[in-house]
C-alpha positions as CSV (number, residue, x, y, z in Angstrom):
1,M,147.4,115.1,52.2
2,N,150.0,113.0,50.4
3,K,152.6,115.5,51.5
4,V,151.5,115.1,55.1
5,L,151.7,111.3,54.9
6,K,155.1,111.5,53.3
7,A,156.3,113.8,56.1
8,R,155.0,111.5,58.8
9,E,156.8,108.6,57.1
10,A,160.0,110.7,56.9
11,R,159.8,111.5,60.6
12,S,159.3,107.8,61.5
13,N,162.3,106.9,59.4
14,L,164.4,109.6,61.0
15,I,163.5,108.3,64.5
16,I,164.5,104.8,63.4
17,E,167.8,106.0,61.8
18,T,168.7,108.0,64.9
19,L,168.0,105.1,67.3
20,T,170.0,102.8,65.0
21,N,173.1,105.0,65.0
22,S,172.9,106.1,68.6
23,S,172.7,104.6,72.1
24,N,170.3,107.3,73.2
25,N,166.6,107.5,73.3
26,V,164.6,110.0,71.2
27,I,162.0,112.5,72.2
28,I,159.7,114.0,69.6
29,I,157.9,117.3,70.3
30,K,155.1,118.1,67.9
31,A,151.9,120.1,68.0
32,N,148.5,118.5,67.5
33,V,147.0,120.3,64.6
34,V,143.7,119.5,62.7
35,G,143.1,120.4,59.1
36,E,145.4,120.4,56.1
37,N,147.6,123.2,57.2
38,K,149.9,121.7,59.8
39,N,152.2,124.8,59.9
40,T,150.0,127.2,61.7
41,Y,151.4,130.0,63.9
42,Y,150.5,128.0,67.0
43,S,152.4,124.9,65.7
44,Y,155.6,126.9,66.0
45,L,154.6,128.5,69.2
46,V,153.7,125.2,70.9
47,V,156.8,123.3,69.9
48,N,159.1,126.1,71.0
49,I,157.4,126.5,74.4
50,F,157.5,122.8,75.1
51,F,161.1,122.5,73.9
52,K,162.0,125.0,76.6
53,L,160.0,123.0,79.2
54,V,161.5,119.7,78.2
55,Q,165.0,121.2,78.2
56,E,164.5,122.3,81.8
57,K,163.5,118.8,83.0
58,V,165.5,116.4,80.8
59,K,169.2,116.5,79.9
60,I,169.4,116.8,76.1
61,I,172.4,115.2,74.5
62,K,171.7,116.3,70.9
63,G,168.7,118.1,69.3
64,K,167.4,119.4,66.0
65,F,164.5,121.5,64.8
66,I,162.8,120.3,61.6
67,E,160.1,121.8,59.5
68,S,157.8,119.5,57.5
69,A,154.5,119.3,55.7
70,D,153.2,117.6,58.9
71,G,154.2,120.6,61.0
72,P,157.5,121.6,62.8
73,F,159.0,119.3,65.4
74,Y,162.0,118.8,67.6
75,L,163.9,115.5,67.6
76,L,166.0,115.3,70.8
77,E,168.4,112.6,71.8
78,V,168.3,111.9,75.5
79,S,169.5,109.3,78.0
80,N,168.1,105.7,78.1
81,D,166.1,106.2,81.3
82,L,162.9,105.5,79.3
83,K,160.3,105.2,82.1
84,N,161.5,108.3,84.1
85,I,161.6,110.5,80.9
86,K,158.0,109.4,79.9
87,E,156.7,110.3,83.4
88,I,158.3,113.7,83.1
89,L,156.7,114.2,79.6
90,I,153.3,113.1,80.9
91,N,153.5,115.6,83.8
92,I,154.4,118.4,81.4
93,E,151.4,117.5,79.1
94,E,149.0,117.3,82.0
95,Y,149.8,120.5,83.9
96,H,150.6,123.0,81.2
97,P,147.7,125.1,79.8
98,L,148.7,124.1,76.2
99,G,149.4,120.4,77.1
100,R,146.3,119.2,75.2
101,I,147.7,120.4,71.9
102,V,151.2,118.9,72.1
103,D,152.5,115.4,71.7
104,L,155.6,114.6,73.7
105,D,156.7,111.1,72.8
106,V,159.8,109.1,73.7
107,Y,161.2,106.2,71.7
108,S,163.8,103.6,72.3
109,K,165.3,100.7,70.3
110,T,162.7,98.4,71.9
111,G,159.9,100.7,71.0
112,S,157.9,103.4,72.7
113,I,156.3,103.5,76.1
114,S,152.6,104.4,76.7
115,R,150.7,106.1,79.4
116,L,149.0,102.7,80.2
117,D,152.5,101.1,80.7
118,L,153.0,103.6,83.6
119,G,149.5,103.1,85.0
120,K,148.3,106.5,83.7
121,E,144.9,107.3,82.2
122,F,144.4,107.8,78.5
123,R,144.7,111.5,77.3
124,K,141.4,113.4,77.5
125,C,139.6,115.0,74.6
126,I,140.4,118.7,74.2
127,I,136.6,119.5,74.1
128,C,134.6,117.0,76.2
129,D,137.1,115.3,78.5
130,D,136.2,111.9,77.1
131,I,139.1,109.6,76.1
132,A,140.7,111.5,73.2
133,H,141.2,108.6,70.8
134,K,137.5,107.6,71.1
135,C,136.4,111.1,70.0
136,I,138.9,111.1,67.2
137,R,137.9,107.7,65.8
138,S,134.2,108.5,66.1
139,R,134.6,112.0,64.7
140,K,132.5,113.2,67.6
141,H,133.6,116.8,67.1
142,S,133.9,118.7,63.9
143,E,137.2,120.1,62.6
144,I,135.9,123.6,63.1
145,E,134.9,122.9,66.7
146,V,138.4,121.5,67.5
147,K,140.2,124.4,65.7
148,E,138.1,127.0,67.6
149,K,139.0,125.2,70.9
150,I,142.7,125.2,70.0
151,E,142.6,128.9,69.0
152,S,140.8,129.7,72.3
153,L,143.4,127.9,74.4
154,V,146.3,129.6,72.6
155,R,144.7,133.0,72.8
156,N,144.1,132.7,76.5
157,Y,147.7,131.5,77.0
158,L,149.1,134.5,75.1
159,E,146.8,136.9,77.0
160,N,148.2,135.6,80.3
161,I,151.8,135.8,79.1
162,V,151.5,139.3,77.6
163,S,149.6,140.5,80.6
164,K,152.1,139.3,83.1
165,S,155.0,140.5,81.1
166,V,153.6,144.0,80.8
167,D,153.0,144.1,84.5
168,D,156.4,142.7,85.4
169,A,158.3,145.0,83.0
170,I,156.6,148.2,84.4
171,T,157.1,147.1,88.0
172,M,160.7,146.0,87.4
173,E,161.7,149.4,86.0
174,A,159.8,151.2,88.8
175,N,161.6,149.2,91.5
176,L,165.1,150.0,90.1
177,D,167.1,152.3,92.4
178,P,169.0,154.6,92.2
179,K,167.9,156.0,88.9
180,F,169.0,159.5,87.9
181,G,166.0,161.5,89.1
182,L,163.3,158.9,88.0
183,V,160.7,157.7,90.5
184,T,161.7,154.5,92.3
185,S,160.3,152.3,95.1
186,K,162.5,154.4,97.5
187,T,162.2,157.9,96.3
188,S,160.2,160.4,94.2
189,G,163.5,161.5,92.6
190,S,162.9,164.7,90.6
191,H,159.1,164.2,90.7
192,P,157.6,165.6,93.9
193,D,154.1,164.9,92.5
194,M,154.7,161.2,92.0
195,D,155.7,158.2,94.1
196,F,156.0,154.4,93.6
197,H,152.4,153.9,94.7
198,L,151.1,156.3,92.0
199,L,153.1,154.5,89.4
200,M,151.5,151.2,90.4
201,K,148.1,152.8,90.4
202,S,148.7,154.2,86.9
203,K,150.0,150.8,85.7
204,D,146.8,149.1,86.8
205,A,144.8,151.8,85.0
206,I,146.5,151.3,81.6
207,H,147.4,147.6,81.9
208,F,144.3,146.0,80.4
209,D,144.3,148.4,77.3
210,L,147.9,147.6,76.6
211,V,147.0,143.9,76.4
212,K,144.2,144.8,74.1
213,M,146.7,146.5,71.8
214,F,148.5,143.2,71.4
215,F,145.4,141.6,70.1
216,L,144.7,144.5,67.8
217,G,147.9,143.5,66.1
218,F,147.1,139.8,66.4
219,D,143.6,140.1,64.8
220,N,144.3,142.8,62.1
221,E,146.7,143.7,59.4
222,L,149.6,145.7,60.8
223,L,148.6,149.3,59.9
224,A,144.9,148.6,60.6
225,G,145.8,147.3,64.0
226,F,148.0,150.4,64.7
227,R,145.2,152.8,63.7
228,K,142.8,151.0,66.1
229,A,145.4,151.0,68.8
230,R,146.0,154.7,68.3
231,M,142.3,155.4,69.0
232,L,142.4,153.1,72.0
233,G,145.5,154.8,73.2
234,L,143.7,158.1,73.6
235,D,141.2,156.4,75.9
236,T,144.0,154.8,77.7
237,E,145.6,158.2,78.4
238,R,142.3,159.4,79.8
239,K,142.2,156.4,82.2
240,M,145.8,157.2,83.3
241,Y,145.0,160.8,84.0
242,K,141.9,159.9,85.9
243,A,143.8,157.4,88.1
244,T,146.6,159.9,88.8
245,N,144.6,163.1,89.2
246,N,146.0,164.5,85.9
247,I,149.6,163.6,86.5
248,N,151.4,162.3,83.4
249,T,153.1,159.0,84.5
250,Y,153.1,156.8,81.4
251,K,151.8,158.8,78.3
252,G,155.1,158.1,76.4
253,L,155.0,154.4,77.5
254,I,151.4,154.0,76.1
255,F,152.8,155.1,72.7
256,I,156.1,153.2,72.7
257,L,154.9,150.0,74.3
258,G,151.5,150.1,72.5
259,I,153.2,150.1,69.1
260,T,155.5,147.3,70.2
261,L,152.5,145.3,71.4
262,V,150.7,145.8,68.1
263,S,153.8,144.7,66.2
264,L,154.3,141.7,68.5
265,G,150.7,140.5,68.0
266,Y,151.0,140.7,64.3
267,A,154.4,139.0,64.3
268,I,153.2,136.0,66.3
269,K,150.1,135.5,64.2
270,N,152.1,135.8,61.0
271,K,155.1,133.8,62.0
272,R,157.4,136.8,61.7
273,T,160.6,137.4,63.7
274,D,161.5,140.7,62.2
275,L,159.6,142.6,64.9
276,F,161.7,145.8,64.6
277,N,161.0,146.0,60.8
278,L,157.3,145.9,61.7
279,V,157.7,148.8,64.2
280,K,159.6,150.7,61.5
281,D,156.7,150.1,59.0
282,I,154.3,151.6,61.6
283,G,156.6,154.6,62.2
284,K,157.4,155.5,58.7
285,D,155.1,158.6,58.6
286,L,155.4,159.6,62.3
287,I,158.0,162.4,61.7
288,I,155.9,163.9,58.9
289,E,153.0,164.1,61.3
290,F,154.7,166.8,63.3
291,D,153.5,169.2,60.6
292,N,149.9,168.6,61.5
293,E,150.4,168.9,65.3
294,L,149.4,171.8,67.4
295,N,152.1,173.7,69.4
296,T,153.3,170.8,71.5
297,F,156.7,170.6,73.2
298,G,157.5,167.5,71.0
299,K,157.0,169.6,67.9
300,E,159.0,172.5,69.2
301,A,161.9,170.2,70.1
302,F,161.9,168.7,66.6
303,I,161.7,172.0,64.8
304,K,164.2,173.9,67.0
305,Y,166.8,171.1,67.7
306,G,165.9,168.1,65.5
307,I,165.2,166.1,68.7
308,S,162.4,163.7,67.7
309,G,161.8,161.8,71.0
310,A,159.5,158.8,71.0
311,R,158.3,159.4,67.4
312,G,161.9,159.3,66.2
313,E,162.7,156.1,68.0
314,V,159.7,154.3,66.5
315,H,160.5,155.9,63.1
316,K,164.0,154.2,63.3
317,G,162.4,150.9,64.3
318,L,163.3,151.1,68.0
319,I,166.9,150.2,67.3
320,S,167.8,151.3,70.8
321,V,165.4,148.7,72.3
322,R,166.8,146.1,70.0
323,D,170.4,146.9,71.1
324,V,169.4,147.0,74.8
325,K,167.5,143.7,74.6
326,K,170.8,142.1,73.4
327,R,172.7,143.6,76.4
328,L,170.2,142.2,79.0
329,S,171.8,138.9,79.7
330,S,169.9,139.0,83.0
331,L,167.3,141.3,84.6
332,N,169.2,142.1,87.8
333,N,169.8,145.7,89.0
334,E,173.2,145.9,87.5
335,D,172.1,144.9,84.0
336,L,169.0,147.1,84.1
337,T,171.0,150.1,85.4
338,M,173.7,149.8,82.7
339,A,170.9,149.4,80.1
340,L,169.3,152.6,81.3
341,I,172.7,154.4,81.1
342,Y,173.1,153.1,77.5
343,L,169.7,154.5,76.6
344,I,170.2,157.9,78.2
345,K,173.5,158.2,76.4
346,N,172.2,157.2,72.9
347,V,168.5,158.2,72.5
348,D,166.7,161.5,72.1
349,D,164.7,162.2,75.2
350,T,162.3,165.1,75.1
351,V,161.4,164.6,78.8
352,L,165.1,165.4,79.6
353,L,165.1,168.4,77.2
354,K,161.9,169.9,78.8
355,R,163.5,169.7,82.2
356,A,166.9,170.8,81.2
357,K,165.4,173.9,79.4
358,T,168.7,174.5,77.4
359,L,170.5,172.4,74.9
360,E,173.7,172.9,76.8
361,K,172.3,171.4,80.0
362,Y,170.5,168.7,78.0
363,Y,173.8,167.4,76.6
364,Y,175.6,167.9,79.9
365,F,173.4,165.5,81.7
366,K,173.3,163.0,78.9
367,E,177.1,162.9,78.9
368,L,177.3,162.9,82.7
369,V,175.2,159.7,83.0
370,G,176.6,158.3,79.8
371,S,180.1,158.5,81.1
372,I,179.4,155.8,83.7
373,N,181.1,152.7,82.2
374,E,180.6,150.2,85.0
375,Y,178.2,149.4,87.8
376,D,179.8,151.7,90.4
377,L,176.9,152.2,92.9
378,E,178.5,155.1,94.7
379,L,179.1,157.0,91.5
380,I,175.5,156.2,90.3
381,K,174.2,157.6,93.6
382,K,176.3,160.7,93.3
383,V,175.1,161.4,89.7
384,T,171.5,160.7,90.8
385,D,171.8,163.3,93.5
386,E,173.0,165.8,91.0
387,C,170.1,165.0,88.7
388,I,167.6,165.5,91.5
389,E,169.2,168.8,92.6
390,N,168.7,170.1,89.0
391,N,165.2,168.7,88.6
392,I,166.5,166.3,85.8
393,S,164.7,163.1,84.8
394,F,164.8,160.7,81.8
395,G,161.3,159.6,81.3
396,G,161.7,158.8,77.6
397,S,164.7,156.5,78.3
398,A,162.7,154.8,81.1
399,D,159.8,154.0,78.7
400,L,162.3,152.4,76.3
401,L,163.8,150.4,79.2
402,I,160.4,149.1,80.1
403,T,159.8,148.1,76.5
404,S,163.2,146.3,76.4
405,I,162.4,144.4,79.6
406,F,159.0,143.4,78.2
407,L,160.4,142.0,75.0
408,K,163.1,140.1,77.0
409,L,160.4,138.5,79.1
410,I,158.3,137.6,76.1
411,E,161.3,136.1,74.3
412,R,162.0,133.9,77.3
413,E,158.4,132.7,77.6
414,L,157.8,132.0,74.0
415,V,161.3,131.0,73.0
416,I,161.5,133.4,70.1
417,N,164.3,135.8,69.2
418,Y,163.1,139.0,67.7
419,E,165.5,140.8,65.4
């Protein structure tokens, strides 16, 4: 506890020093954490999320992120409009789902400004909605009770963010058009047995299980979470086939995105940013497993041609997804199409190989699509028409694009950069 008290004193001195040497006011963003460990996974999560929100509402002149024994915090220099800034911060605290577990305070040379100064009510208790400081002083709630409430709030928030990001990523890819024989909102492409409606029906069938895979990573050690997710994945496939009348829409995605979700859950809970190393850890034995498989097309492609498909991508740590994620400065049609072209050009795609039937045709279409160097819509349509005429599609690349979009959305929401 001495370390915590010293850290609080150091933060207070830093605020005074900053105000002394600057004409600006200071905002502190810090998580409310009970117990001796102030550097929990949600401490970092909360301060990053609220830094993004404050940044969107208040012009920040200077800022720094600081780690301490009292938990991580942001110190931001802002303008001297003290009253307006405090009102903005109060609104953020009151209307965000995690607002009860963050402190957004603003300081000036003349001191700080309180909720009462602005005619606002005291902050409510996280558990009983009484006045927060009354409950704290009277120790009305046990430390365990408060911790469990905080964990519940964070868990619900993560569930909502992951769920929406999975849904948005799948829908975004499905809407992209034209798309080299893949199903879009406008055409069935090279898939006469599929359409956009079927993709959305399939998405709804697998969506809940994909979110569960995130929490299998969150609640378990990495490989234990993966083993459980693998078992769940088999059931998820059955749900997909039932929804689509035995049409394979997203079997590859369940595998690729499922592993990504397990890794993401583990990364968040353990304050890890090396997400792709975690994927690689999961995938280290996936190529060897071909030896134990029955006579599947994936096994045949690997033995005959060394094309390892989705397993190979995971085995390498999804480096293609990592590279595409960096290229997606936005999620508009141009960026998504060029990202898909990059994937088609650079990854092994057993869906393409199965449809191409020969290695010569496989590489012809990879090179045809991969030769598109800019967003030329007429050329993209022309190449798409040739793909459809030849029954060509790139399902493996589409799964990787969905995974890339998903991670981009998650990074934006949680203000984390996964490398």
